[in-house]
LODOKOL-913060 format. One record per residue: residue in one letter; residue number from 1; x, z, y of N, C-alpha, C in turn. Coordinates in steps of 0.2 Angstrom, whole numbers. Example, Ala and Ser with C-alpha at 12.3 -4.5 7.8 and 13.67 -1.06 7.14 Angstrom:
BEGIN
<A; 1; <66; 39; -28>; <62; 39; -22>; <66; 39; -16>> <S; 2; <64; 35; -11>; <68; 36; -5>; <64; 39; 0>> 
This chain:
BEGIN
<R; 1; <-77; -68; -244>; <-71; -63; -244>; <-69; -67; -237>> <L; 2; <-65; -71; -239>; <-60; -75; -231>; <-64; -76; -227>> <R; 3; <-72; -80; -227>; <-77; -80; -219>; <-75; -73; -217>> <A; 4; <-79; -67; -221>; <-81; -63; -221>; <-75; -61; -215>> <R; 5; <-66; -60; -216>; <-61; -58; -213>; <-62; -60; -208>> <R; 6; <-64; -68; -208>; <-60; -73; -202>; <-66; -68; -197>> <N; 7; <-73; -67; -199>; <-79; -65; -193>; <-78; -62; -193>> <F; 8; <-75; -55; -196>; <-72; -50; -193>; <-68; -47; -188>> <K; 9; <-63; -51; -190>; <-58; -52; -186>; <-61; -55; -177>> <K; 10; <-63; -62; -177>; <-65; -65; -172>; <-70; -58; -169>> <L; 11; <-77; -57; -172>; <-78; -53; -169>; <-75; -45; -165>> <K; 12; <-70; -43; -168>; <-65; -38; -165>; <-62; -41; -158>> <E; 13; <-60; -48; -161>; <-55; -50; -155>; <-60; -49; -148>> <D; 14; <-66; -51; -149>; <-71; -52; -146>; <-74; -47; -141>> <Q; 15; <-74; -40; -145>; <-75; -33; -143>; <-67; -32; -140>> <D; 16; <-64; -35; -143>; <-57; -30; -135>; <-55; -34; -128>> <R; 17; <-60; -40; -129>; <-62; -45; -123>; <-65; -44; -117>> <M; 18; <-70; -40; -122>; <-76; -38; -118>; <-73; -29; -115>> <L; 19; <-71; -26; -119>; <-69; -17; -117>; <-63; -20; -111>> <K; 20; <-61; -25; -111>; <-54; -26; -105>; <-58; -30; -100>> <A; 21; <-61; -32; -101>; <-65; -33; -93>; <-71; -28; -93>> <A; 22; <-73; -24; -96>; <-77; -19; -93>; <-73; -17; -90>> <I; 23; <-67; -13; -93>; <-62; -9; -90>; <-60; -12; -81>> <L; 24; <-57; -17; -81>; <-54; -20; -74>; <-60; -22; -70>> <N; 25; <-64; -24; -73>; <-72; -22; -68>; <-72; -17; -65>> <S; 26; <-71; -11; -68>; <-74; -3; -67>; <-67; -2; -61>> <D; 27; <-64; -2; -60>; <-55; -1; -59>; <-56; -6; -54>> <R; 28; <-60; -10; -52>; <-63; -14; -47>; <-67; -13; -41>> <L; 29; <-70; -8; -47>; <-76; -6; -42>; <-75; 0; -41>> <E; 30; <-73; 2; -42>; <-68; 11; -39>; <-64; 8; -36>> <S; 31; <-61; 3; -33>; <-55; 2; -27>; <-60; 0; -24>> <L; 32; <-65; -4; -25>; <-70; -4; -17>; <-72; 0; -14>> <I; 33; <-76; 4; -20>; <-80; 9; -17>; <-74; 17; -14>> <T; 34; <-69; 16; -15>; <-64; 22; -12>; <-64; 19; -6>> <G; 35; <-62; 14; -4>; <-59; 10; 1>; <-64; 11; 5>> <I; 36; <-71; 10; 3>; <-76; 9; 8>; <-79; 17; 13>> <L; 37; <-76; 21; 6>; <-78; 26; 8>; <-71; 32; 12>> <D; 38; <-65; 28; 10>; <-61; 32; 17>; <-62; 25; 21>> <F; 39; <-63; 20; 23>; <-64; 17; 28>; <-69; 20; 34>> <G; 40; <-74; 21; 29>; <-79; 26; 32>; <-78; 34; 35>> <K; 41; <-74; 36; 33>; <-70; 41; 36>; <-65; 41; 41>> <I; 42; <-63; 36; 41>; <-57; 33; 46>; <-63; 33; 54>> <E; 43; <-68; 26; 52>; <-72; 26; 57>; <-74; 32; 62>> <S; 44; <-77; 37; 59>; <-80; 42; 62>; <-74; 49; 62>> <G; 45; <-71; 44; 61>; <-63; 49; 64>; <-63; 59; 60>> <Q; 46; <-66; 58; 54>; <-65; 62; 49>; <-61; 62; 43>> <M; 47; <-57; 57; 43>; <-50; 56; 41>; <-45; 63; 41>> <T; 48; <-42; 67; 35>; <-37; 71; 37>; <-31; 70; 34>> <S; 49; <-28; 72; 34>; <-21; 74; 30>; <-16; 80; 31>> <Y; 50; <-12; 80; 28>; <-11; 88; 25>; <-3; 86; 22>> <P; 51; <1; 86; 28>; <7; 85; 27>; <13; 92; 24>> <K; 52; <17; 90; 22>; <22; 94; 19>; <31; 90; 19>> <A; 53; <35; 97; 19>; <40; 92; 19>; <42; 87; 14>> <I; 54; <44; 83; 12>; <44; 77; 6>; <48; 73; 7>> <D; 55; <53; 73; 2>; <59; 67; 0>; <55; 61; 1>> <P; 56; <58; 57; 5>; <56; 50; 6>; <55; 44; -1>> <G; 57; <61; 47; -4>; <65; 46; -11>; <60; 45; -16>> <K; 58; <58; 50; -15>; <52; 54; -22>; <46; 49; -20>> <I; 59; <44; 50; -16>; <38; 43; -12>; <39; 38; -16>> <A; 60; <44; 36; -11>; <46; 28; -15>; <45; 28; -24>> <A; 61; <47; 32; -27>; <50; 32; -34>; <43; 32; -35>> <E; 62; <39; 36; -35>; <34; 36; -38>; <28; 29; -37>> <A; 63; <27; 25; -32>; <24; 22; -30>; <27; 13; -34>> <F; 64; <32; 16; -33>; <39; 9; -37>; <34; 10; -45>> <E; 65; <35; 14; -49>; <37; 16; -56>; <28; 14; -58>> <G; 66; <23; 18; -52>; <16; 17; -54>; <14; 9; -57>> <L; 67; <19; 6; -52>; <17; -4; -51>; <23; -8; -58>> <R; 68; <25; -7; -58>; <30; -8; -63>; <27; -11; -71>> <P; 69; <22; -7; -72>; <19; -13; -79>; <17; -19; -76>> <W; 70; <13; -21; -68>; <12; -28; -66>; <15; -31; -66>> <V; 71; <20; -27; -60>; <25; -32; -61>; <28; -35; -66>> <L; 72; <30; -31; -72>; <33; -33; -79>; <28; -42; -81>> <K; 73; <22; -40; -80>; <16; -43; -83>; <17; -51; -79>> <K; 74; <18; -50; -73>; <18; -54; -68>; <24; -60; -67>> <Q; 75; <30; -57; -71>; <36; -59; -71>; <38; -58; -64>> <V; 76; <40; -54; -60>; <39; -55; -53>; <46; -49; -52>> <G; 77; <53; -51; -50>; <56; -44; -49>; <53; -41; -44>> <M; 78; <54; -34; -45>; <55; -29; -39>; <60; -24; -40>> <S; 79; <65; -21; -35>; <67; -17; -32>; <71; -10; -29>> <L; 80; <72; -4; -29>; <69; 0; -27>; <77; 2; -21>> <A; 81; <76; 1; -14>; <84; 4; -13>; <81; 9; -6>> <V; 82; <84; 14; -9>; <83; 22; -4>; <91; 22; -4>> <T; 83; <92; 22; 5>; <97; 25; 7>; <97; 31; 4>> <P; 84; <105; 34; 2>; <106; 43; -1>; <105; 48; 6>> <G; 85; <105; 53; 3>; <105; 58; 10>; <97; 58; 15>> <L; 86; <94; 56; 15>; <90; 54; 18>; <86; 60; 19>> <P; 87; <85; 61; 27>; <80; 69; 29>; <74; 69; 24>> <L; 88; <74; 73; 24>; <65; 74; 21>; <58; 71; 28>> <V; 89; <54; 70; 23>; <49; 69; 30>; <42; 72; 31>> <Y; 90; <39; 71; 37>; <31; 80; 38>; <27; 72; 35>> <A; 91; <25; 73; 29>; <19; 70; 28>; <15; 70; 22>> <D; 92; <10; 69; 22>; <6; 69; 14>; <9; 65; 8>> <E; 93; <9; 69; 4>; <14; 61; -1>; <8; 59; -6>> <G; 94; <4; 61; -5>; <-3; 57; -9>; <-5; 51; -4>> <R; 95; <-7; 52; 1>; <-9; 46; 5>; <-4; 42; 5>> <T; 96; <2; 44; 8>; <7; 37; 7>; <9; 36; 2>> <V; 97; <12; 38; -4>; <11; 35; -10>; <5; 27; -11>> <Q; 98; <-4; 34; -7>; <-9; 25; -6>; <-4; 18; -3>> <V; 99; <-2; 21; 5>; <1; 15; 6>; <6; 11; 4>> <L; 100; <10; 17; 1>; <16; 10; -4>; <13; 8; -7>> <V; 101; <6; 9; -12>; <4; 6; -17>; <1; 0; -14>> <N; 102; <-4; 2; -10>; <-7; -5; -4>; <-2; -10; -4>> <L; 103; <4; -9; -3>; <8; -15; 2>; <13; -17; -3>> <L; 104; <12; -16; -11>; <16; -17; -15>; <10; -18; -19>> <S; 105; <6; -19; -19>; <2; -23; -25>; <-2; -30; -20>> <N; 106; <1; -30; -12>; <-1; -37; -9>; <3; -40; -9>> <A; 107; <9; -38; -10>; <18; -41; -11>; <16; -46; -20>> <I; 108; <15; -36; -23>; <12; -44; -32>; <9; -51; -31>> <K; 109; <2; -50; -28>; <-4; -52; -28>; <1; -61; -24>> <F; 110; <4; -60; -20>; <4; -66; -16>; <10; -67; -15>> <T; 111; <16; -66; -22>; <23; -67; -24>; <20; -71; -29>> <P; 112; <25; -77; -30>; <26; -81; -36>; <28; -77; -41>> <A; 113; <28; -81; -46>; <31; -78; -52>; <38; -81; -52>> <S; 114; <44; -78; -54>; <51; -76; -55>; <52; -73; -46>> <G; 115; <48; -75; -42>; <49; -70; -35>; <53; -64; -35>> <K; 116; <53; -60; -30>; <56; -55; -26>; <52; -48; -23>> <I; 117; <53; -43; -25>; <49; -38; -21>; <56; -34; -19>> <V; 118; <56; -29; -13>; <61; -24; -12>; <57; -19; -6>> <L; 119; <56; -14; -11>; <54; -8; -8>; <61; -3; -6>> <S; 120; <58; -3; 2>; <67; 1; 3>; <64; 8; 9>> <A; 121; <70; 13; 9>; <68; 18; 12>; <76; 19; 17>> <V; 122; <74; 20; 23>; <81; 21; 26>; <78; 24; 30>> <R; 123; <85; 28; 35>; <83; 32; 41>; <84; 25; 48>> <V; 124; <78; 27; 52>; <77; 24; 58>; <84; 23; 63>> <P; 125; <87; 19; 65>; <93; 20; 73>; <92; 19; 75>> <G; 126; <98; 23; 79>; <96; 24; 86>; <93; 33; 88>> <G; 127; <95; 34; 83>; <93; 44; 83>; <89; 46; 83>> <E; 128; <81; 39; 83>; <74; 43; 81>; <72; 45; 74>> <K; 129; <71; 53; 74>; <68; 55; 70>; <64; 54; 65>> <F; 130; <63; 47; 63>; <60; 45; 58>; <64; 41; 52>> <V; 131; <60; 41; 45>; <63; 37; 40>; <56; 30; 40>> <Q; 132; <59; 26; 41>; <59; 19; 40>; <56; 16; 31>> <F; 133; <51; 14; 31>; <49; 12; 22>; <48; 4; 25>> <S; 134; <50; -1; 20>; <48; -7; 21>; <48; -11; 15>> <V; 135; <42; -13; 12>; <42; -20; 7>; <42; -28; 8>> <K; 136; <47; -31; 7>; <48; -37; 8>; <48; -40; 3>> <D; 137; <45; -46; 4>; <42; -50; -4>; <44; -58; -2>> <T; 138; <43; -62; -9>; <46; -71; -7>; <40; -75; -7>> <G; 139; <33; -71; -6>; <28; -76; -5>; <28; -82; 2>> <S; 140; <23; -82; 2>; <20; -85; 8>; <22; -85; 14>> <G; 141; <24; -80; 16>; <19; -79; 24>; <16; -78; 26>> <I; 142; <16; -76; 31>; <10; -76; 35>; <10; -80; 41>> <P; 143; <5; -82; 47>; <7; -86; 53>; <8; -79; 58>> <P; 144; <13; -82; 60>; <13; -75; 67>; <9; -76; 74>> <A; 145; <4; -80; 72>; <-4; -77; 74>; <-8; -73; 74>> <E; 146; <-6; -72; 66>; <-11; -69; 62>; <-8; -62; 61>> <H; 147; <-2; -60; 62>; <1; -53; 61>; <-4; -50; 65>> <K; 148; <-8; -48; 68>; <-11; -42; 70>; <-16; -39; 66>> <R; 149; <-20; -48; 67>; <-26; -48; 63>; <-29; -46; 56>> <I; 150; <-21; -45; 53>; <-20; -45; 46>; <-21; -35; 47>> <F; 151; <-22; -35; 51>; <-23; -27; 50>; <-29; -24; 51>> <E; 152; <-35; -30; 53>; <-42; -28; 56>; <-46; -27; 47>> <K; 153; <-52; -22; 47>; <-54; -24; 43>; <-58; -29; 41>> <F; 154; <-59; -31; 32>; <-63; -36; 31>; <-57; -42; 34>> <V; 155; <-53; -42; 32>; <-49; -48; 38>; <-43; -50; 29>> <Q; 156; <-45; -56; 28>; <-38; -58; 24>; <-35; -63; 24>> <I; 157; <-28; -65; 23>; <-27; -72; 28>; <-25; -76; 20>> <A; 158; <-28; -81; 23>; <-26; -87; 14>; <-19; -87; 13>> <S; 159; <-20; -87; 9>; <-10; -88; 5>; <-10; -94; 0>> <G; 160; <-3; -95; -4>; <-3; -100; -6>; <-7; -98; -13>> <E; 161; <-7; -92; -12>; <-11; -90; -20>; <-16; -91; -20>> <M; 162; <-22; -92; -22>; <-30; -91; -23>; <-31; -86; -25>> <H; 163; <-39; -84; -25>; <-40; -80; -30>; <-39; -72; -30>> <V; 164; <-34; -69; -26>; <-31; -63; -26>; <-37; -57; -27>> <G; 165; <-42; -58; -25>; <-45; -53; -25>; <-47; -48; -18>> <G; 166; <-48; -43; -19>; <-46; -36; -12>; <-55; -37; -7>> <T; 167; <-55; -31; -6>; <-59; -30; 1>; <-58; -33; 7>> <G; 168; <-51; -33; 9>; <-49; -33; 14>; <-49; -28; 19>> <L; 169; <-50; -22; 16>; <-50; -16; 20>; <-41; -14; 21>> <G; 170; <-37; -15; 13>; <-33; -11; 12>; <-26; -12; 17>> <L; 171; <-26; -15; 20>; <-21; -15; 26>; <-23; -10; 31>> <A; 172; <-33; -11; 33>; <-32; -10; 39>; <-31; -2; 37>> <I; 173; <-33; 2; 31>; <-34; 8; 29>; <-26; 12; 30>> <A; 174; <-22; 6; 25>; <-14; 9; 26>; <-10; 10; 33>> <K; 175; <-12; 6; 38>; <-9; 6; 44>; <-13; 13; 48>> <A; 176; <-21; 14; 47>; <-24; 22; 49>; <-20; 27; 45>> <L; 177; <-18; 26; 40>; <-16; 31; 34>; <-10; 34; 39>> <V; 178; <-4; 27; 42>; <1; 28; 45>; <2; 34; 51>> <H; 179; <-3; 30; 55>; <-5; 32; 62>; <-8; 40; 61>> <L; 180; <-11; 41; 57>; <-14; 47; 56>; <-10; 51; 55>> <Q; 181; <-3; 50; 53>; <3; 55; 51>; <9; 54; 57>> <G; 182; <6; 53; 60>; <13; 49; 67>; <18; 45; 67>> <G; 183; <15; 41; 62>; <19; 35; 62>; <17; 27; 64>> <K; 184; <21; 24; 63>; <17; 17; 67>; <20; 12; 59>> <M; 185; <14; 6; 58>; <17; -1; 55>; <16; -5; 58>> <W; 186; <20; -11; 55>; <18; -18; 58>; <23; -23; 52>> <V; 187; <20; -30; 52>; <24; -34; 48>; <29; -40; 53>> <E; 188; <34; -41; 48>; <37; -48; 52>; <36; -53; 46>> <S; 189; <36; -59; 49>; <34; -65; 44>; <33; -71; 46>> <E; 190; <36; -77; 42>; <37; -84; 45>; <33; -89; 39>> <V; 191; <30; -92; 41>; <27; -97; 35>; <33; -99; 30>> <G; 192; <29; -98; 23>; <35; -100; 21>; <43; -98; 18>> <Q; 193; <41; -91; 22>; <47; -86; 23>; <48; -79; 19>> <G; 194; <42; -79; 14>; <39; -72; 14>; <36; -68; 20>> <A; 195; <36; -61; 18>; <33; -56; 23>; <35; -51; 23>> <T; 196; <37; -46; 27>; <40; -38; 26>; <37; -34; 30>> <F; 197; <32; -28; 28>; <30; -25; 30>; <33; -18; 32>> <F; 198; <35; -16; 38>; <37; -10; 38>; <31; -4; 43>> <F; 199; <33; 4; 38>; <31; 9; 43>; <34; 17; 42>> <T; 200; <35; 19; 47>; <38; 24; 49>; <34; 33; 47>> <L; 201; <37; 36; 46>; <38; 41; 44>; <40; 47; 48>> <P; 202; <37; 53; 53>; <42; 57; 57>; <46; 63; 50>> <Q; 203; <52; 63; 51>; <55; 68; 47>; <54; 75; 50>> <F; 204; <54; 78; 44>; <53; 87; 44>; <57; 90; 49>> <I; 205; <51; 94; 53>; <58; 97; 57>; <54; 106; 55>> <D; 206; <61; 109; 54>; <60; 117; 52>; <55; 121; 54>> <I; 207; <50; 126; 52>; <43; 129; 56>; <47; 134; 61>> <N; 208; <55; 135; 61>; <55; 139; 66>; <59; 135; 71>> <R; 209; <58; 130; 73>; <61; 122; 77>; <54; 116; 78>> <D; 210; <51; 122; 81>; <43; 118; 84>; <41; 112; 81>> <A; 211; <40; 114; 73>; <37; 112; 68>; <30; 113; 69>> <P; 212; <24; 106; 68>; <17; 107; 70>; <16; 112; 66>> <S; 213; <11; 116; 70>; <8; 123; 67>; <1; 121; 62>> <S; 214; <1; 118; 61>; <-6; 116; 59>; <-5; 111; 52>> <P; 215; <-7; 113; 45>; <-5; 109; 41>; <-9; 102; 39>> <E; 216; <-16; 104; 46>; <-19; 97; 43>; <-21; 95; 52>> <L; 217; <-19; 87; 49>; <-21; 82; 57>; <-25; 78; 55>> <A; 218; <-29; 80; 62>; <-36; 75; 62>; <-34; 70; 65>> <A; 219; <-38; 63; 65>; <-38; 56; 68>; <-39; 57; 73>> <P; 220; <-36; 54; 79>; <-37; 54; 89>; <-40; 48; 87>> <K; 221; <-45; 52; 90>; <-53; 44; 92>; <-51; 40; 98>> <V; 222; <-47; 40; 100>; <-47; 39; 105>; <-43; 29; 104>> <W; 223; <-37; 32; 99>; <-34; 27; 96>; <-34; 23; 93>> <W; 224; <-41; 27; 87>; <-46; 24; 82>; <-50; 18; 87>> <K; 225; <-53; 19; 92>; <-56; 13; 94>; <-54; 8; 95>> <Q; 226; <-46; 11; 99>; <-40; 3; 100>; <-38; -2; 95>> <F; 227; <-37; 5; 90>; <-33; -1; 86>; <-41; -1; 78>> <L; 228; <-45; 0; 78>; <-53; -3; 76>; <-56; -7; 81>> <G; 229; <-53; -12; 85>; <-57; -15; 90>; <-63; -12; 92>> <L; 230; <-65; -4; 92>; <-71; -3; 94>; <-74; 1; 102>> <D; 231; <-68; -2; 107>; <-71; -2; 113>; <-70; -10; 117>> 
């Protein structure tokens, strides 16, 4: 009976391990397929956005909470810093959460245990009508010469932590989604000093005061060619 119990326990552990592996691989496959489909829409100019007035703090909190379990598992510190009283942004909530999740996921991948990640949202200084989001990490950093290249498709920069996985499409898609919504994205980093990814989104303007008349914005093909290096 004792041997039977041990065999049963081992069988159950093996089954649990196989189930977890199957779920993980399914998630990776779904991410790969979604990324390829999204990028296909971007390259063909068919990616659309459905913006509305949205609280930037709500967007940041949704992305932050969604990745908290991964952060706890890896033992990385992650904090949320949203300036009180930020204006509403005119953005596609789902697409913007997708951008933040991508940036946070990269930060978690490349930040060692006991490192820190900060997700921030602030008003752009100087009177510009934008809200600025940023994801700062204490990872290995990115050489300045690679700052533009990392936003190209299928590009992954080697870091201090190997085998992090990914398709090399995430940052290209994230930057494209930000541009699609009227913002811009860039990175500031030095080797050994971590990295900070920034992007901006336009503030919401009341519909009675020259707000965009159409709820759907299509990607301009001219800048896509420049952005993707197609011209």
